[in-house]
C-alpha positions in Angstrom: -45.1 0.2 -2.7 -41.8 1.1 -4.3 -41.8 2.2 -7.9 -38.8 2.5 -10.3 -39.6 6.0 -11.6 -37.7 5.4 -14.9 -39.6 2.2 -15.9 -42.7 2.8 -13.7 -42.4 -0.8 -12.5 -43.5 -1.6 -9.0 -40.3 -3.2 -7.6 -41.5 -3.8 -4.1 -44.9 -3.9 -2.3 -46.4 -5.2 0.9 -49.5 -4.6 3.0 -49.3 -4.2 6.8 -51.9 -3.4 9.4 -50.1 -0.2 10.4 -47.5 2.2 8.9 -44.1 2.0 10.5 -40.5 2.8 9.9 -39.7 -0.9 10.8 -42.0 -2.2 8.0 -40.8 0.3 5.5 -37.2 -0.6 6.2 -37.9 -4.3 5.7 -39.6 -3.5 2.4 -36.8 -1.4 1.0 -34.2 -4.0 2.2 -36.1 -6.9 0.5 -36.6 -5.0 -2.7 -32.9 -3.9 -2.9 -31.7 -7.4 -2.4 -34.2 -8.9 -4.9 -33.2 -6.5 -7.6 -29.4 -6.5 -6.9 -29.2 -2.8 -6.0 -25.5 -1.9 -5.4 -24.7 0.6 -2.6 -25.1 4.3 -3.6 -26.9 3.3 -6.8 -30.4 4.2 -5.7 -32.2 7.4 -4.5 -35.4 6.7 -2.7 -37.8 9.6 -3.0 -40.7 9.6 -0.6 -43.1 11.8 1.3 -42.3 13.3 4.7 -44.3 10.8 6.7 -43.1 9.3 9.9 -42.4 5.8 8.5 -40.1 7.2 5.8 -38.2 9.5 8.2 -38.1 7.1 11.2 -34.8 6.1 12.7 -35.1 2.5 11.7 -35.8 3.4 8.0 -33.0 5.9 7.8 -30.6 3.5 9.4 -31.6 0.8 6.9 -31.1 3.3 4.0 -27.7 4.2 5.3 -26.7 0.5 5.6 -27.9 -0.2 2.1 -26.2 2.8 0.7 -29.6 4.3 -0.5 -29.8 8.0 -0.6 -33.0 9.4 0.9 -34.9 12.2 -0.9 -38.1 13.7 0.5 -41.0 15.7 -0.9 -41.0 19.4 -0.1 -43.0 20.1 3.1 -46.6 21.1 2.4 -46.4 20.3 -1.3 -49.1 17.7 -2.0 -48.2 16.9 -5.6 -44.4 16.7 -5.2 -44.3 13.1 -6.2 -46.6 12.7 -9.2 -45.4 9.2 -9.9 -46.7 7.7 -6.7 -49.9 9.9 -6.8 -50.6 8.5 -10.3 -49.9 4.9 -9.2 -52.2 5.1 -6.3 -55.0 6.7 -8.4 -54.6 3.8 -10.8 -54.9 1.4 -7.9 -57.9 3.0 -6.4 -59.9 3.3 -9.6 -59.3 -0.3 -10.8 -62.7 -1.9 -11.5 -61.7 -4.7 -9.1 -61.0 -2.4 -6.2 -63.4 -3.3 -3.4 -66.3 -1.0 -2.5 -65.7 -1.6 1.2 -62.9 -2.7 3.4 -61.0 -5.9 2.9 -62.2 -8.7 5.2 -58.7 -9.3 6.5 -55.0 -8.8 5.9 -54.7 -11.9 3.7 -57.4 -10.6 1.4 -55.8 -7.2 1.1 -52.4 -8.8 0.4 -53.9 -11.1 -2.3 -55.6 -8.1 -4.0 -52.4 -6.0 -4.0 -50.4 -8.9 -5.4 -52.9 -9.3 -8.3 -52.8 -5.5 -8.9 -49.0 -5.4 -8.9 -48.9 -8.3 -11.4 -51.4 -6.6 -13.7 -49.7 -3.2 -13.4 -46.2 -4.5 -14.1 -47.0 -7.2 -16.8 -50.3 -6.1 -18.5 -50.8 -2.4 -18.1 -49.6 -0.4 -21.1 -48.5 2.8 -19.4 -49.1 6.0 -21.3 -46.1 7.8 -19.9 -43.7 5.2 -21.4 -45.4 5.0 -24.8 -47.8 2.2 -24.0 -45.4 -0.5 -23.1 -45.7 -2.4 -19.9 -43.5 -1.3 -16.9 -41.8 -4.8 -17.0 -40.9 -4.4 -20.7 -39.4 -1.0 -20.0 -37.6 -2.3 -16.9 -36.1 -5.2 -18.9 -35.1 -2.9 -21.8 -37.5 -4.6 -24.2 -39.4 -1.4 -24.9 -36.9 -0.3 -27.6 -37.7 -3.4 -29.8 -41.4 -3.1 -29.1 -41.5 0.6 -30.0 -39.3 0.2 -33.1 -41.8 -2.5 -34.3 -44.7 -0.2 -33.7 -43.0 2.6 -35.5 -42.4 0.3 -38.5 -46.1 -0.8 -38.6 -47.3 2.8 -38.5 -44.8 3.9 -41.1 -45.9 1.1 -43.5 -49.5 1.9 -42.9 -48.9 5.6 -43.7 -47.0 4.6 -46.9 -49.8 2.4 -48.0 -52.5 5.0 -47.4 -51.1 8.5 -47.0 -54.5 10.2 -47.2 -55.5 8.6 -44.0 -52.8 10.5 -42.1 -53.2 14.2 -41.6 -49.7 14.6 -40.1 -46.9 12.5 -38.7 -47.5 9.1 -37.2 -47.4 8.6 -33.5 -44.0 9.2 -31.8 -42.9 5.7 -30.8 -39.5 6.7 -29.5 -38.5 5.2 -26.2 -38.6 7.4 -23.1 -35.0 8.1 -22.2 -35.3 10.8 -19.5 -37.5 11.2 -16.5 -37.6 14.2 -14.2 -39.0 14.1 -10.6 -40.1 17.7 -10.4 -39.6 19.3 -13.8 -39.9 23.1 -14.3 -42.7 24.4 -16.4 -40.3 24.9 -19.3 -39.0 21.3 -18.9 -42.6 19.9 -18.9 -43.4 21.8 -22.1 -40.3 20.6 -23.8 -40.9 17.0 -22.7 -44.6 17.2 -24.0 -43.4 18.7 -27.3 -41.0 15.9 -27.8 -43.1 13.0 -26.7 -46.8 13.9 -27.3 -48.1 11.6 -30.0 -49.6 13.2 -33.1 -53.2 12.4 -33.8 
């Protein structure tokens, strides 16, 4: 899977029987073409696995003008975005208890998951809009409308509110590996009030 870190949208996915640099290069090339990615516009952050560092994959990235970025060696949580995505995938109620019966069944399940994740899932880290809405820039209008509803509700019944309403500002910055100070500042600015 390939995720746009800013919008949290899954922009490319595929299921293969084995991991390989060849398959990974096909996936990134297809996703880049489908989304009209211009050369040197994209940084692809990944783990240090063989498929991501293989010669075919690196040659494809070079040809596409995609800058590779890799997790730090022996740092298991260096890419929290993909870790969170795969936890969401594995803990879906529809995730099978056992193995998929074949490749077609696995691909069909992943296709349904990607559709749900992109178009239905309200992602907490982007203020409960769908990744597709964020990716398309529709989050600003959605969040402004929510802010308006909350402000009207507070004006009608101020006693119900102990403090400010929820922060419905659009998320405008995303950091791959923020420092502790950056995380605290981000939380302070975006954590909704109760």
